[in-house]
Steps between C-alpha positions, in 0.01 A plus 500: 500500500827686561799451273793398720866410474576155368742439787387588850757616749417391851605787720364625824127518540355842412394660825336837530485607864314812600764543768761559231288769341398668824851494642601771256237751611670825584847347468804586293580219259866604491535425873329161492687175543414220260622139494737392221324382186569152365543530124469125450168444677343836586198681361639845411168679465352386831814462709728780377308763303163537677638518858716796392249656262210531745684731747628704206150541359370606841781749557537640149178439307184429701485479882178294487595305186163620370607742225425276208671689218840547662515167685414318182743709295787372708367145520422469130835625369678274750304194393554597134874487565464158661290373211750611237782344704323166531364471146834380351492206742148396403438248217276738302454838670636828363576826674244778495758768414848348536533211257795278584616175343344188648736311725563129453327263738828438683500868604149490646611457857353672802843649569506674163137611515540637852816686402330657198191586704689681776714700259190599306321612815805696615509715187122542477455610862810719520384668179146566623546606862785750536709471812427134565791344310674394826200275577533317171877480517469330837245263348754382242782481750285286733471251216872500429461711185699806396285811444793660314505224240360696205557226246248482215599165349164341402656159545536548875241530774650829620490646149143387448388654829682827439354531152146419615510742794639790302272413210189515719586853613573617146188334361259677733685827561282703262178298521284790621560480875738796479772327699760746372282783633467341845151372412350850498165561328526561125126540435439841654244368746359756745233415761193722495474469879758590759574311818296758693220588257259269315404713201353212299364215720511262204876536448807376686616698801856450624499392863723641772724229640717496810866427426630541854445691821357833391580430133212495251503494121237521228481208259599524135378267226782244484632422149193601294728441200464126567212530253759551226730208583561238231355162605700180481202310360343552159201728559412867464410661835279748313265212419428451871253748647297514818149649487437829673478476881155653491429428868790729589330791325322706768236586239386139555446576867314189610765271350782722628363485854425126475860411426615723785261320735627163383859593589386629840313176563812292437710737709268460799492122474857400420589148612849384585502290184406797283767717662775242451401425141500873428850527641645204313353607167634850560848349526576431135811294571324255729165471322642450151805302602357269766193413293723407207717289729196289587485406131876455476500257791204305366674456164838421654681767301877514521675825592553592135147403398365701791689813395387466139137446597524802730568702185147413385359639826695822452392526134134480595530748786715749309292501184165518680615812681539694173132526398408539867716812527369614165144489632593644839652798319195529280221473760685666790237366740435596862618281789259390776655725767415812297152379406414406860593846621310658211180305573498520879730787596511519879196275548551197721573167334594160641823353366839355590652752739871434456754238611363293785184710544248289311175655377399831653302813429689797356448806280516390135776748429721305742444165328807309390548191289648186658798528263663816372362607161748463216635800311273482197133530398250239608361350179566233384667302778863412431510218755186340362637532148837341558347221709254421220785493247722283718215261570427450130868459411542238773188311388651476153840400635384233743199383300269534799321758711617320814735698725471376861702787644497466880580821691582495870462822697643472852309678775588869512697495174307785337706785356218747571394364840813328635442291809123527457401343170432222446382430851605135460703303249314512170527275196342593168491269198465640149376192310508630141636779285141618468492541878841669490375767258178541699671544838758732350236729351256495788773567753542846347132577570522356853801719571322813375732561205259439213138491402356177364479632143878536486541133592247378244643713218853372562398134509326532164777701334810323627441124488561493121841657558590188696428305182724732296781461755475122493499488121817710480658289774415181308663643185816575697502152650456331163762718332248643254494855636643746246798712595417849619689823544517716811160609631376847408240720665154494345349813356285678761149365532289719270214469750698571816293810575178370348252419775211428263391136510562354156612161627 
């Protein structure tokens, strides 16, 4: 069962509306108008931070909210700042990096916790996303707070928040992401294939993506150095290995062709439900956040408890991504779009023909996935991995596999096929965390982004990382977690260029 605050603060109900998230698509967060925030009763994460953060992520980080490493970088450091700001107000919890004196029970008011939370978020977000400070200043002003109050008195809510926010940035600045180098690759990765030539049909080929009218760019492996990031939890990423993706080796032709045919089969038979599940699991903010909120509501978590439990979600997702990127870098495996073209060339295949076109016949070299392929090798699947880790962490936290996440998709609400899909209002229930992990993984095959082996390898490798995340979280909650210094990059994976299967 979760460890919660002794005193519950009855604020506004936690509401996550897809309309709030979708309203920011293509918008400028600095031009948005937001209602004033009530420091005495409000939920700062859901009512003040997320409505501003989503448009910023879309504009500055990931237009689809699907780039797992960078979206989760921002989210995790932000939630770290909130955790360290709230820990002094908890009866037993300690900060992960910023250790501040525990406040007396008389100080544990929602006003103080909300003040500390907003100041922490201000410094964390302004420090991570250059040029967005006006958004976070407005956030504080809307709550009646002074963004120029730089006080660091640990006996005040403002001082606690300032210290936690600045401490979160300092703690993770040199953790291996290469934030000071604008997140550029530090591993020396070079693809063997170009965007126009498939030299090795077993290896990743960058795709050509359209960025605007007449504008096309070739993909680059995003943040391969994520493999060298220090985890929050206590585990060694080098102990987590995925077996060789042997079916992606064209020397195993029958298996290579079979997995191509499986992707084509799903592409030709996509249902509205499969399309919408693929879209929601591609949106990392909605899929991770809204599923967690189903648990938060069922447990009746207060605003502060909700923010602290959200740190567990971010721990699991962040830490699971490290060995996933390690193995992506190592195996450098081919994506379905390249393999389909390699197997069938200009032969006719039947598949999804594009937005609103349904299944149709086409030359294989014109095939496209339902969702845009991400900027990194195929194997193992990042989405499947982080969903498996989150599912296991949430089972441990809630003490049950039950989830009961109900998702409503209004008719025509598809991002890929707006106005067309779903044909009618659609409701999907995800009964358990087991179902959550299953739908998340399979949606990547349905959408043509992954082969089945990538899903299976991730599920096996990453669920134990959810356990590690929960165990570290529990130590923080109980106050038993040892103090730690600023995170440092791991030594490069000694097997990063070793494609022999020794797993």
